[in-house]
Structure formats: C-alpha cells, structure tokens
Backbone and ligand atoms as CSV (ligand in chain L), in Angstrom:
chain,resi,resn,atom,element,x,y,z
A,1,MET,N,N,-14.496,3.624,41.514
A,1,MET,CA,C,-13.872,2.747,40.524
A,1,MET,C,C,-13.821,1.315,41.041
A,2,ILE,N,N,-13.133,1.113,42.162
A,2,ILE,CA,C,-13.247,-0.189,42.822
A,2,ILE,C,C,-13.699,0.062,44.252
A,3,ARG,N,N,-14.550,-0.812,44.785
A,3,ARG,CA,C,-15.097,-0.608,46.119
A,3,ARG,C,C,-14.046,-0.829,47.188
A,4,ALA,N,N,-13.027,-1.658,46.885
A,4,ALA,CA,C,-11.993,-1.959,47.876
A,4,ALA,C,C,-11.176,-0.714,48.222
A,5,VAL,N,N,-11.191,0.251,47.340
A,5,VAL,CA,C,-10.513,1.525,47.588
A,5,VAL,C,C,-11.470,2.651,47.237
A,6,ALA,N,N,-11.302,3.777,47.871
A,6,ALA,CA,C,-12.143,4.919,47.547
A,6,ALA,C,C,-11.912,5.320,46.095
A,7,ALA,N,N,-12.992,5.726,45.439
A,7,ALA,CA,C,-12.916,6.054,44.016
A,7,ALA,C,C,-11.877,7.131,43.740
A,8,ASP,N,N,-11.749,8.097,44.646
A,8,ASP,CA,C,-10.805,9.195,44.408
A,8,ASP,C,C,-9.354,8.768,44.629
A,9,GLU,N,N,-9.170,7.538,45.154
A,9,GLU,CA,C,-7.815,7.018,45.318
A,9,GLU,C,C,-7.261,6.520,43.988
A,10,TRP,N,N,-8.178,6.158,43.074
A,10,TRP,CA,C,-7.754,5.610,41.785
A,10,TRP,C,C,-7.647,6.748,40.772
A,11,THR,N,N,-6.415,7.161,40.488
A,11,THR,CA,C,-6.230,8.334,39.627
A,11,THR,C,C,-5.801,7.972,38.220
A,12,GLU,N,N,-5.638,6.659,37.947
A,12,GLU,CA,C,-5.239,6.244,36.591
A,12,GLU,C,C,-6.428,6.407,35.644
A,13,GLN,N,N,-6.117,6.579,34.347
A,13,GLN,CA,C,-7.180,6.776,33.361
A,13,GLN,C,C,-7.983,5.501,33.118
A,14,ARG,N,N,-7.326,4.352,33.273
A,14,ARG,CA,C,-7.964,3.077,32.946
A,14,ARG,C,C,-8.360,2.322,34.197
A,15,PRO,N,N,-9.407,1.489,34.112
A,15,PRO,CA,C,-9.809,0.701,35.273
A,15,PRO,C,C,-8.724,-0.291,35.676
A,16,PRO,N,N,-8.674,-0.645,36.988
A,16,PRO,CA,C,-7.644,-1.570,37.459
A,16,PRO,C,C,-7.837,-2.979,36.920
A,17,ARG,N,N,-6.744,-3.607,36.565
A,17,ARG,CA,C,-6.764,-4.992,36.074
A,17,ARG,C,C,-5.797,-5.819,36.908
A,18,CYS,N,N,-6.090,-7.105,37.030
A,18,CYS,CA,C,-5.201,-8.009,37.746
A,18,CYS,C,C,-3.851,-8.074,37.021
A,19,PRO,N,N,-2.729,-7.825,37.744
A,19,PRO,CA,C,-1.408,-7.858,37.100
A,19,PRO,C,C,-1.045,-9.259,36.586
A,20,GLU,N,N,-1.682,-10.295,37.162
A,20,GLU,CA,C,-1.363,-11.662,36.766
A,20,GLU,C,C,-2.144,-12.119,35.540
A,21,CYS,N,N,-3.476,-11.910,35.553
A,21,CYS,CA,C,-4.308,-12.491,34.487
A,21,CYS,C,C,-5.086,-11.448,33.693
A,22,GLY,N,N,-5.038,-10.155,34.098
A,22,GLY,CA,C,-5.719,-9.125,33.327
A,22,GLY,C,C,-7.196,-8.974,33.645
A,23,TYR,N,N,-7.692,-9.693,34.639
A,23,TYR,CA,C,-9.107,-9.608,35.005
A,23,TYR,C,C,-9.467,-8.194,35.454
A,24,ASP,N,N,-10.608,-7.696,35.010
A,24,ASP,CA,C,-11.075,-6.356,35.380
A,24,ASP,C,C,-11.534,-6.367,36.839
A,25,LEU,N,N,-10.859,-5.589,37.706
A,25,LEU,CA,C,-11.111,-5.642,39.144
A,25,LEU,C,C,-12.099,-4.584,39.628
A,26,ARG,N,N,-12.790,-3.924,38.705
A,26,ARG,CA,C,-13.764,-2.913,39.112
A,26,ARG,C,C,-14.901,-3.534,39.926
A,27,GLY,N,N,-15.320,-2.816,40.934
A,27,GLY,CA,C,-16.507,-3.217,41.686
A,27,GLY,C,C,-16.286,-4.303,42.719
A,28,LEU,N,N,-15.056,-4.733,42.910
A,28,LEU,CA,C,-14.783,-5.796,43.880
A,28,LEU,C,C,-14.607,-5.216,45.281
A,29,ALA,N,N,-14.926,-6.044,46.278
A,29,ALA,CA,C,-14.809,-5.593,47.667
A,29,ALA,C,C,-13.384,-5.730,48.196
A,30,THR,N,N,-12.567,-6.579,47.561
A,30,THR,CA,C,-11.169,-6.746,47.974
A,30,THR,C,C,-10.266,-6.588,46.753
A,31,LEU,N,N,-8.951,-6.581,47.002
A,31,LEU,CA,C,-7.993,-6.499,45.898
A,31,LEU,C,C,-7.527,-7.893,45.474
A,32,LYS,N,N,-8.256,-8.928,45.912
A,32,LYS,CA,C,-7.915,-10.305,45.528
A,32,LYS,C,C,-8.664,-10.645,44.239
A,33,CYS,N,N,-7.899,-11.103,43.249
A,33,CYS,CA,C,-8.498,-11.404,41.945
A,33,CYS,C,C,-9.361,-12.669,42.025
A,34,PRO,N,N,-10.653,-12.584,41.672
A,34,PRO,CA,C,-11.521,-13.762,41.735
A,34,PRO,C,C,-11.215,-14.774,40.623
A,35,GLU,N,N,-10.480,-14.343,39.627
A,35,GLU,CA,C,-10.181,-15.214,38.486
A,35,GLU,C,C,-8.980,-16.131,38.786
A,36,CYS,N,N,-7.868,-15.544,39.281
A,36,CYS,CA,C,-6.654,-16.347,39.485
A,36,CYS,C,C,-6.185,-16.357,40.943
A,37,GLY,N,N,-6.849,-15.592,41.829
A,37,GLY,CA,C,-6.502,-15.619,43.239
A,37,GLY,C,C,-5.351,-14.703,43.629
A,38,PHE,N,N,-4.826,-13.918,42.683
A,38,PHE,CA,C,-3.696,-13.035,42.973
A,38,PHE,C,C,-4.119,-11.925,43.934
A,39,GLN,N,N,-3.328,-11.756,45.018
A,39,GLN,CA,C,-3.612,-10.684,45.982
A,39,GLN,C,C,-2.792,-9.463,45.594
A,40,ALA,N,N,-3.443,-8.468,45.016
A,40,ALA,CA,C,-2.727,-7.295,44.519
A,40,ALA,C,C,-2.665,-6.205,45.577
A,41,THR,N,N,-1.692,-5.317,45.436
A,41,THR,CA,C,-1.653,-4.098,46.243
A,41,THR,C,C,-2.039,-2.939,45.332
A,42,MET,N,N,-2.383,-1.811,45.917
A,42,MET,CA,C,-2.732,-0.637,45.108
A,42,MET,C,C,-1.565,-0.229,44.211
A,43,GLY,N,N,-0.353,-0.330,44.774
A,43,GLY,CA,C,0.832,0.037,43.999
A,43,GLY,C,C,0.974,-0.844,42.765
A,44,GLU,N,N,0.724,-2.131,42.930
A,44,GLU,CA,C,0.829,-3.058,41.790
A,44,GLU,C,C,-0.237,-2.764,40.740
A,45,LEU,N,N,-1.451,-2.418,41.220
A,45,LEU,CA,C,-2.529,-2.109,40.270
A,45,LEU,C,C,-2.202,-0.849,39.479
A,46,ARG,N,N,-1.651,0.154,40.169
A,46,ARG,CA,C,-1.277,1.394,39.469
A,46,ARG,C,C,-0.168,1.128,38.452
A,47,GLU,N,N,0.821,0.337,38.883
A,47,GLU,CA,C,1.941,0.028,37.997
A,47,GLU,C,C,1.451,-0.735,36.761
A,48,GLU,N,N,0.547,-1.685,36.986
A,48,GLU,CA,C,0.006,-2.479,35.866
A,48,GLU,C,C,-0.729,-1.575,34.886
A,49,SER,N,N,-1.508,-0.629,35.438
A,49,SER,CA,C,-2.283,0.277,34.597
A,49,SER,C,C,-1.365,1.156,33.742
A,50,ARG,N,N,-0.297,1.659,34.366
A,50,ARG,CA,C,0.647,2.516,33.624
A,50,ARG,C,C,1.394,1.712,32.566
A,51,ARG,N,N,1.776,0.485,32.928
A,51,ARG,CA,C,2.510,-0.353,31.973
A,51,ARG,C,C,1.643,-0.675,30.751
A,52,ALA,N,N,0.349,-0.969,31.000
A,52,ALA,CA,C,-0.560,-1.284,29.892
A,52,ALA,C,C,-0.705,-0.087,28.958
A,53,ARG,N,N,-0.760,1.125,29.541
A,53,ARG,CA,C,-0.879,2.322,28.701
A,53,ARG,C,C,0.389,2.564,27.891
A,54,ARG,N,N,1.548,2.337,28.546
A,54,ARG,CA,C,2.826,2.457,27.828
A,54,ARG,C,C,2.859,1.474,26.657
A,55,GLU,N,N,2.440,0.244,26.949
A,55,GLU,CA,C,2.430,-0.798,25.906
A,55,GLU,C,C,1.534,-0.409,24.744
A,56,ALA,N,N,0.345,0.107,25.070
A,56,ALA,CA,C,-0.603,0.492,24.022
A,56,ALA,C,C,0.003,1.557,23.116
A,57,THR,N,N,0.697,2.529,23.726
A,57,THR,CA,C,1.355,3.580,22.938
A,57,THR,C,C,2.427,2.970,22.041
A,58,GLU,N,N,3.225,2.048,22.615
A,58,GLU,CA,C,4.290,1.414,21.835
A,58,GLU,C,C,3.727,0.594,20.687
A,59,LEU,N,N,2.577,-0.052,20.918
A,59,LEU,CA,C,1.968,-0.866,19.859
A,59,LEU,C,C,1.470,0.005,18.717
A,60,ARG,N,N,0.888,1.155,19.067
A,60,ARG,CA,C,0.437,2.075,18.011
A,60,ARG,C,C,1.638,2.570,17.200
A,61,GLN,N,N,2.724,2.911,17.903
A,61,GLN,CA,C,3.931,3.375,17.210
A,61,GLN,C,C,4.513,2.264,16.351
A,62,ALA,N,N,4.440,1.010,16.845
A,62,ALA,CA,C,4.985,-0.119,16.092
A,62,ALA,C,C,4.251,-0.281,14.769
A,63,ASN,N,N,2.910,-0.170,14.790
A,63,ASN,CA,C,2.140,-0.285,13.550
A,63,ASN,C,C,2.490,0.840,12.580
A,64,ASP,N,N,2.687,2.060,13.112
A,64,ASP,CA,C,3.082,3.185,12.261
A,64,ASP,C,C,4.446,2.914,11.621
A,65,GLN,N,N,5.355,2.330,12.415
A,65,GLN,CA,C,6.699,2.060,11.895
A,65,GLN,C,C,6.666,0.976,10.825
A,66,VAL,N,N,5.779,-0.006,10.981
A,66,VAL,CA,C,5.640,-1.045,9.957
A,66,VAL,C,C,5.162,-0.417,8.645
A,67,ARG,N,N,4.195,0.502,8.728
A,67,ARG,CA,C,3.698,1.178,7.521
A,67,ARG,C,C,4.794,2.036,6.884
A,68,LEU,N,N,5.592,2.714,7.724
A,68,LEU,CA,C,6.709,3.487,7.201
A,68,LEU,C,C,7.703,2.554,6.509
A,69,GLY,N,N,7.971,1.399,7.137
A,69,GLY,CA,C,8.867,0.403,6.553
A,69,GLY,C,C,8.365,-0.082,5.205
A,70,LEU,N,N,7.041,-0.238,5.083
A,70,LEU,CA,C,6.454,-0.673,3.809
A,70,LEU,C,C,6.737,0.357,2.715
A,71,THR,N,N,6.545,1.636,3.027
A,71,THR,CA,C,6.794,2.709,2.051
A,71,THR,C,C,8.268,2.730,1.634
A,72,ILE,N,N,9.158,2.657,2.612
A,72,ILE,CA,C,10.599,2.670,2.324
A,72,ILE,C,C,10.989,1.428,1.522
A,73,GLY,N,N,10.448,0.266,1.928
A,73,GLY,CA,C,10.778,-0.986,1.254
A,73,GLY,C,C,10.327,-0.996,-0.197
A,74,LEU,N,N,9.101,-0.520,-0.445
A,74,LEU,CA,C,8.581,-0.493,-1.820
A,74,LEU,C,C,9.396,0.469,-2.679
A,75,THR,N,N,9.721,1.640,-2.134
A,75,THR,CA,C,10.526,2.619,-2.864
A,75,THR,C,C,11.889,2.023,-3.220
A,76,SER,N,N,12.507,1.374,-2.234
A,76,SER,CA,C,13.818,0.766,-2.464
A,76,SER,C,C,13.734,-0.348,-3.497
A,77,ALA,N,N,12.642,-1.122,-3.446
A,77,ALA,CA,C,12.466,-2.214,-4.401
A,77,ALA,C,C,12.324,-1.674,-5.822
A,78,VAL,N,N,11.620,-0.542,-5.975
A,78,VAL,CA,C,11.465,0.073,-7.301
A,78,VAL,C,C,12.825,0.524,-7.833
A,79,VAL,N,N,13.627,1.137,-6.955
A,79,VAL,CA,C,14.967,1.579,-7.359
A,79,VAL,C,C,15.804,0.381,-7.798
A,80,ALA,N,N,15.730,-0.709,-7.021
A,80,ALA,CA,C,16.492,-1.912,-7.369
A,80,ALA,C,C,16.006,-2.486,-8.710
A,81,ALA,N,N,14.687,-2.472,-8.921
A,81,ALA,CA,C,14.120,-3.010,-10.166
A,81,ALA,C,C,14.538,-2.171,-11.369
A,82,LEU,N,N,14.530,-0.841,-11.216
A,82,LEU,CA,C,14.955,0.053,-12.294
A,82,LEU,C,C,16.409,-0.227,-12.666
A,83,THR,N,N,17.210,-0.516,-11.655
A,83,THR,CA,C,18.617,-0.825,-11.890
A,83,THR,C,C,18.763,-2.090,-12.726
A,84,ALA,N,N,17.910,-3.075,-12.430
A,84,ALA,CA,C,17.951,-4.340,-13.170
A,84,ALA,C,C,17.673,-4.108,-14.647
A,85,PHE,N,N,16.871,-3.058,-14.956
A,85,PHE,CA,C,16.578,-2.740,-16.353
A,85,PHE,C,C,17.521,-1.674,-16.899
A,86,GLY,N,N,18.591,-1.395,-16.191
A,86,GLY,CA,C,19.613,-0.484,-16.685
A,86,GLY,C,C,19.277,0.985,-16.609
A,87,GLN,N,N,18.243,1.349,-15.852
A,87,GLN,CA,C,17.850,2.752,-15.755
A,87,GLN,C,C,18.726,3.515,-14.752
A,88,LEU,N,N,19.135,2.827,-13.725
A,88,LEU,CA,C,19.937,3.460,-12.679
A,88,LEU,C,C,21.099,2.529,-12.359
A,89,THR,N,N,22.164,3.087,-11.885
A,89,THR,CA,C,23.262,2.200,-11.493
A,89,THR,C,C,23.911,2.590,-10.170
A,90,SER,N,N,24.501,3.793,-10.141
A,90,SER,CA,C,25.356,4.110,-8.995
A,90,SER,C,C,24.616,4.244,-7.674
A,91,ILE,N,N,23.359,4.655,-7.722
A,91,ILE,CA,C,22.671,4.871,-6.442
A,91,ILE,C,C,21.988,3.603,-5.912
A,92,THR,N,N,22.072,2.537,-6.662
A,92,THR,CA,C,21.382,1.307,-6.258
A,92,THR,C,C,21.811,0.804,-4.898
A,93,LEU,N,N,23.123,0.690,-4.734
A,93,LEU,CA,C,23.635,0.120,-3.499
A,93,LEU,C,C,23.191,0.941,-2.293
A,94,VAL,N,N,23.241,2.270,-2.446
A,94,VAL,CA,C,22.895,3.148,-1.332
A,94,VAL,C,C,21.393,3.110,-1.041
A,95,VAL,N,N,20.596,3.428,-2.069
A,95,VAL,CA,C,19.147,3.525,-1.854
A,95,VAL,C,C,18.533,2.147,-1.592
A,96,GLY,N,N,18.843,1.206,-2.478
A,96,GLY,CA,C,18.260,-0.127,-2.333
A,96,GLY,C,C,18.756,-0.847,-1.100
A,97,GLY,N,N,20.056,-0.799,-0.884
A,97,GLY,CA,C,20.640,-1.520,0.235
A,97,GLY,C,C,20.224,-0.956,1.577
A,98,LEU,N,N,20.477,0.352,1.753
A,98,LEU,CA,C,20.132,0.979,3.040
A,98,LEU,C,C,18.620,1.043,3.233
A,99,GLY,N,N,17.900,1.354,2.131
A,99,GLY,CA,C,16.434,1.403,2.223
A,99,GLY,C,C,15.863,0.049,2.602
A,100,GLY,N,N,16.391,-0.995,2.005
A,100,GLY,CA,C,15.925,-2.346,2.322
A,100,GLY,C,C,16.176,-2.701,3.774
A,101,LEU,N,N,17.375,-2.359,4.264
A,101,LEU,CA,C,17.695,-2.638,5.668
A,101,LEU,C,C,16.798,-1.839,6.612
A,102,ALA,N,N,16.583,-0.565,6.268
A,102,ALA,CA,C,15.714,0.274,7.103
A,102,ALA,C,C,14.303,-0.304,7.143
A,103,ALA,N,N,13.823,-0.749,5.986
A,103,ALA,CA,C,12.481,-1.342,5.927
A,103,ALA,C,C,12.399,-2.574,6.812
A,104,ALA,N,N,13.439,-3.416,6.772
A,104,ALA,CA,C,13.448,-4.638,7.584
A,104,ALA,C,C,13.428,-4.300,9.069
A,105,VAL,N,N,14.184,-3.255,9.458
A,105,VAL,CA,C,14.224,-2.852,10.869
A,105,VAL,C,C,12.857,-2.333,11.317
A,106,TYR,N,N,12.245,-1.481,10.486
A,106,TYR,CA,C,10.917,-0.952,10.826
A,106,TYR,C,C,9.887,-2.080,10.877
A,107,GLY,N,N,9.998,-3.022,9.936
A,107,GLY,CA,C,9.082,-4.170,9.955
A,107,GLY,C,C,9.240,-4.967,11.237
A,108,GLY,N,N,10.495,-5.080,11.704
A,108,GLY,CA,C,10.765,-5.822,12.930
A,108,GLY,C,C,10.100,-5.203,14.151
A,109,GLN,N,N,9.866,-3.873,14.110
A,109,GLN,CA,C,9.185,-3.211,15.221
A,109,GLN,C,C,7.784,-3.782,15.425
A,110,GLY,N,N,7.165,-4.240,14.334
A,110,GLY,CA,C,5.815,-4.792,14.431
A,110,GLY,C,C,5.769,-6.069,15.239
A,111,LEU,N,N,6.890,-6.777,15.318
A,111,LEU,CA,C,6.931,-8.042,16.048
A,111,LEU,C,C,7.081,-7.825,17.547
A,112,ARG,N,N,7.344,-6.562,17.968
A,112,ARG,CA,C,7.408,-6.272,19.404
A,112,ARG,C,C,6.081,-6.581,20.079
A,113,ALA,N,N,5.005,-6.519,19.287
A,113,ALA,CA,C,3.676,-6.778,19.833
A,113,ALA,C,C,3.550,-8.199,20.365
A,114,LEU,N,N,4.427,-9.094,19.922
A,114,LEU,CA,C,4.381,-10.485,20.392
A,114,LEU,C,C,4.613,-10.563,21.893
A,115,LYS,N,N,5.349,-9.568,22.446
A,115,LYS,CA,C,5.679,-9.578,23.865
A,115,LYS,C,C,4.646,-8.827,24.706
A,116,ALA,N,N,3.738,-8.130,24.059
A,116,ALA,CA,C,2.783,-7.286,24.781
A,116,ALA,C,C,1.741,-8.132,25.514
A,117,THR,N,N,1.219,-7.590,26.607
A,117,THR,CA,C,0.178,-8.293,27.354
A,117,THR,C,C,-1.178,-8.072,26.699
A,118,GLU,N,N,-2.141,-8.901,27.087
A,118,GLU,CA,C,-3.509,-8.793,26.555
A,118,GLU,C,C,-4.098,-7.420,26.866
A,119,HIS,N,N,-3.811,-6.935,28.082
A,119,HIS,CA,C,-4.341,-5.638,28.502
A,119,HIS,C,C,-3.806,-4.513,27.613
A,120,GLY,N,N,-2.486,-4.528,27.400
A,120,GLY,CA,C,-1.879,-3.510,26.550
A,120,GLY,C,C,-2.452,-3.542,25.140
A,121,ARG,N,N,-2.636,-4.753,24.630
A,121,ARG,CA,C,-3.191,-4.911,23.282
A,121,ARG,C,C,-4.619,-4.394,23.201
A,122,SER,N,N,-5.401,-4.650,24.274
A,122,SER,CA,C,-6.804,-4.226,24.247
A,122,SER,C,C,-6.911,-2.704,24.247
A,123,LEU,N,N,-5.934,-2.020,24.851
A,123,LEU,CA,C,-5.957,-0.552,24.892
A,123,LEU,C,C,-5.464,0.056,23.584
A,124,ALA,N,N,-4.709,-0.721,22.811
A,124,ALA,CA,C,-4.090,-0.181,21.604
A,124,ALA,C,C,-5.101,0.049,20.487
A,125,LYS,N,N,-6.288,-0.562,20.614
A,125,LYS,CA,C,-7.377,-0.429,19.626
A,125,LYS,C,C,-7.053,-1.108,18.306
A,126,GLU,N,N,-5.973,-0.691,17.658
A,126,GLU,CA,C,-5.621,-1.325,16.383
A,126,GLU,C,C,-4.819,-2.603,16.673
A,127,PRO,N,N,-5.274,-3.763,16.178
A,127,PRO,CA,C,-4.517,-4.997,16.455
A,127,PRO,C,C,-3.172,-4.983,15.747
A,128,PRO,N,N,-2.155,-5.646,16.345
A,128,PRO,CA,C,-0.844,-5.702,15.690
A,128,PRO,C,C,-0.938,-6.433,14.356
A,129,ASN,N,N,-0.280,-5.871,13.340
A,129,ASN,CA,C,-0.364,-6.440,11.996
A,129,ASN,C,C,0.881,-7.285,11.717
A,130,TYR,N,N,0.853,-8.532,12.200
A,130,TYR,CA,C,2.013,-9.414,12.069
A,130,TYR,C,C,2.320,-9.752,10.616
A,131,MET,N,N,1.247,-9.976,9.823
A,131,MET,CA,C,1.446,-10.359,8.428
A,131,MET,C,C,2.182,-9.256,7.668
A,132,LEU,N,N,1.727,-8.007,7.869
A,132,LEU,CA,C,2.368,-6.883,7.190
A,132,LEU,C,C,3.798,-6.710,7.688
A,133,ALA,N,N,4.000,-6.872,9.003
A,133,ALA,CA,C,5.351,-6.753,9.567
A,133,ALA,C,C,6.283,-7.787,8.936
A,134,ALA,N,N,5.819,-9.038,8.840
A,134,ALA,CA,C,6.634,-10.104,8.249
A,134,ALA,C,C,6.914,-9.806,6.774
A,135,PHE,N,N,5.891,-9.312,6.065
A,135,PHE,CA,C,6.071,-8.979,4.656
A,135,PHE,C,C,7.123,-7.882,4.486
A,136,VAL,N,N,7.051,-6.847,5.320
A,136,VAL,CA,C,7.989,-5.726,5.225
A,136,VAL,C,C,9.416,-6.202,5.516
A,137,ILE,N,N,9.577,-7.093,6.492
A,137,ILE,CA,C,10.906,-7.631,6.805
A,137,ILE,C,C,11.477,-8.373,5.597
A,138,VAL,N,N,10.672,-9.265,5.009
A,138,VAL,CA,C,11.124,-10.038,3.848
A,138,VAL,C,C,11.418,-9.104,2.670
A,139,LEU,N,N,10.508,-8.170,2.422
A,139,LEU,CA,C,10.702,-7.196,1.332
A,139,LEU,C,C,12.009,-6.428,1.522
A,140,GLY,N,N,12.255,-5.973,2.751
A,140,GLY,CA,C,13.457,-5.195,3.033
A,140,GLY,C,C,14.728,-6.010,2.836
A,141,VAL,N,N,14.736,-7.236,3.362
A,141,VAL,CA,C,15.930,-8.083,3.247
A,141,VAL,C,C,16.197,-8.443,1.788
A,142,VAL,N,N,15.143,-8.857,1.060
A,142,VAL,CA,C,15.296,-9.230,-0.352
A,142,VAL,C,C,15.806,-8.032,-1.162
A,143,THR,N,N,15.230,-6.845,-0.905
A,143,THR,CA,C,15.644,-5.636,-1.627
A,143,THR,C,C,17.115,-5.294,-1.340
A,144,ALA,N,N,17.503,-5.390,-0.060
A,144,ALA,CA,C,18.884,-5.077,0.308
A,144,ALA,C,C,19.857,-6.044,-0.364
A,145,VAL,N,N,19.538,-7.339,-0.304
A,145,VAL,CA,C,20.405,-8.351,-0.914
A,145,VAL,C,C,20.476,-8.165,-2.427
A,146,ALA,N,N,19.314,-7.940,-3.048
A,146,ALA,CA,C,19.262,-7.762,-4.502
A,146,ALA,C,C,20.055,-6.529,-4.932
A,147,SER,N,N,19.985,-5.458,-4.127
A,147,SER,CA,C,20.688,-4.218,-4.463
A,147,SER,C,C,22.202,-4.428,-4.454
A,148,VAL,N,N,22.677,-5.118,-3.451
A,148,VAL,CA,C,24.107,-5.407,-3.370
A,148,VAL,C,C,24.537,-6.295,-4.551
A,149,TRP,N,N,23.685,-7.256,-4.882
A,149,TRP,CA,C,23.983,-8.185,-5.968
A,149,TRP,C,C,23.986,-7.466,-7.322
A,150,LEU,N,N,23.080,-6.470,-7.488
A,150,LEU,CA,C,22.951,-5.744,-8.757
A,150,LEU,C,C,24.044,-4.695,-8.930
A,151,ALA,N,N,24.550,-4.176,-7.812
A,151,ALA,CA,C,25.499,-3.047,-7.889
A,151,ALA,C,C,26.844,-3.484,-8.473
L,1,ZN,ZN,ZN,-6.008,-12.522,38.214
C-alpha cells in the first residue's frame, strides 16, 4: 500500500491520506507528505482513515435524513393547506407543527456536511445536497409557523 510501511501493516480499507491536506500517500518512501510537508505517524494515518470512513457514513445518513425531512415536510404542508381550506382543524397544530419542526431538524442534518473533510466527502460518493437541505429547513419552519397560526 505504501512503501514506507510494509503492505500488510496497513489494514484499513482505504489508502492512507495526509491528515493535514488529504494528499494520497500511497507509494511514498517516507511518511512525510510531499504536498504540505506534514510528518505523519502510522497511528495518525490510521486515525485519519477511520475518521474519513466515519464521516462518509455520516454524510450518507445525512442525505437520507434530508430526504426523510422532505417527505415529512411536504406531508405536513398538505395538512396545513387542507386546514386553510376548512377540511381539517383539530389535528393541524399537532401534525403541521410537529411535522414541520421534524422536517426542519432533518433538513439541518444535511448541513453537517459543511464540517466534513474533503477526504470524507470523496468517500461518501453522493455529494451533500445543500440546496435540498436548505429547502427542507425553510419548508419545515414555514409549515410549523403556519400550522400554529391556522390552529
Ligand atoms: Zn499533506
């Protein structure tokens, strides 16, 4: 995997990357990053690799939560809209209000990707959907506020 260490010493699933700049350290004779000069230890490389994988998993879950938030937000918005036309009344505050808040919280999970490293993002495959996350947050807040106002 990397020449600076025996291949069987590297047991992580992903190739080693510089903890500072994310440079791919495969095939190097030393653990010194040629890109930024960072002198890494094997422990740091392993930790970086595990952290990137954790991040990638969290990013995938964040996108799933944003999509769940969209479904909840749209459902809540429909309930709130039906109430405005006099079709429903008593359940508005509960469904619209709580549903809207839940949607906003799930949408907010999508913004966690802002803190993720480049390495973690590259492993996640699906890019973070900031636009959808922002839309779900706004949809959820507007629905919650409208539901309280309509009730
Ligand atoms: Zn580096």
